[in-house]
N, C-alpha and C positions, 0 to 999 in steps of 0.2 A: 504494500500500500504506500501511498505517498506521505504518510505521517500527518495528514490533516484531520486529526481527531480520531483516527482509527485505533489509537492506543486504548481508548475507553470502550471500544467495542467488546473486547474479550471479557471484562468483568460484567458488563451488561448482559452479554450472551450467557455466561455461566449462571447468572441470576434468573434471567427471563426464560431461557429455553425450556427448562423443566415445567414451568408454569404454563407457557403457551402450548407445549406438547400435551400436557395433561388435559387442558381445556379442550383442545382439538379432538383428542381421542374420545372424550366424553360426548362432545357434540356430534361428531361424525360416526361414532360407534364402531370404529375399526382402527386398531392400533397401527397397522402398516400404512394405511392411507393417511392417518394423522401424522405419523413420523415423516413420511415422504413430503407432505405439504409443509410441515414445520421446517424441515431441512431446507427445502427450496425457498421458503419465505425468509429464513435467516440468511441464506446465501444472497438473496436479493437485498436484504437490509445491509449486509456488509458491503455489497457493491455500491450502494447508495448512502453509505454511512455519513458522509459529509453533510447530507441534507436530512436523512432520517434521524441521525443522532441529535439534531437540533429541534426536532418536533416535540410538541408538548407530551406526546405519548408514543415513543418509538415502539413499545411493546404492543400498543393498540394497533398501530399501522401494520406491524408484522403479523399480528393475529388476524387482522382483516385480510391481508394478502394470503396467508395460509388457509383461511377458511374459504376464500374464493377459489384457491387452487384445489382444495379438497372437494369442494362442490363440483367444480368443473370436471375433475378426474372421475368422481362418482357418476356424474351424468354421462360422461363419455363411455365409461366401462359398462354402464347399464344399457346404453344405446347399442354398444358393440355386441353385448350378449343377446339383446333382442334381435338385432339385425342378423347375427349369425344363425339364430334359430329360424328366422323367417326367410332369409334369402336362399337357403338351401333346402326347401321342403322336399320331402320324399313324395314323388308323384302319387304313390300308392296311399299316402296319408291324406291326400286332398280329394274332395268330391270332384266329379267331372267338370263342372263349370269353373271351379277354382284352378284346376290344372290348365284349362284353356286360357283363363284370364292371366295366369302367371306367364304362360307362353307369349301372350300378347305384350305384357309389360316388359318382358325380357328383350323385346325387339326395339324398345325405345333407346335413344342415344343415352350414353352412360349418365350424364348429369341429370337428364329428365327422369331416368329410372331411379337414380339415387334419391332425388327429392320426393318422387312419388312414393317410394317405399318408406322413406323416413316419415313422410306425412301421414300416409294412410295405414301402414302396417304398424309403425311404432307410435303413431299418434303424437308426433312432435309438432310444435308450432314452428312457423316460418323462422322466427328469431332463433329457436333452438337448432333448427336444421342449418341455418347459416353458421352458427357457432361450431357445430359438429363438422361441417364440410370446409370451414375456413373461408367462406365466401360472404358477399354482402346479401342482406335480406332481400334487396330488390332483385338480385340474381336468382334467389330461391323462388320468389314470387313469379318472375318471368318464366323460369324453367318449369315450374309447376303448372302454370297456365297453359304453356305449350304442350306439356305432357297430357293434360286433361283434354285439350282440343284434339290432339292426335289420337288418343285412346277412343274418344267419342266417335271420331271419324271411322276408325278401324272397326269398332264394335258395331256401329250402325251398318257398315258395309257387310259385316258378317251376318247381322240379323236379316238384312235384305236377302242375302244369298240363302239363308235357311228358310225364309218365307217362300222364296222361289222354288226351292227343293220340295217343300211340303206341298205346294200347289201342283207340282209335276207328279207327285206320288198320289195325289187325291184323285 
């Protein structure tokens, strides 16, 4: 470090780390997640110690950063677990129309498919989808609208074809 106040970081860290860690573990309910978030937050505090150290509550800032990191990590892990369960369905587990719908969704371009799956299968909001994918909310909205329009077109074309087939068989 450059010596601009970083010498007082170590005693502060020794005093505050156990408190912030214990609080995080209790709040998030998971020791590994709490420890990872606390470690990252204290690393960020050290990197910014020249300004964080002058704050009214450096521990409060660090706790807030750690809590945000833990929440983001928990949301991402939950979304990943749901997505893994939902993106690789066994076709034998799905009823006929769901298999067909999944095959249609798979034909969408990657970004449209991602936002459609995250929105409709994981029930994430556009803001959450943007965070998960690391894109702007407006991009999510645009991709989702295009995906819906494309799917409506494809599905109505298929419905028309099925109606024509039924008429021929009648």
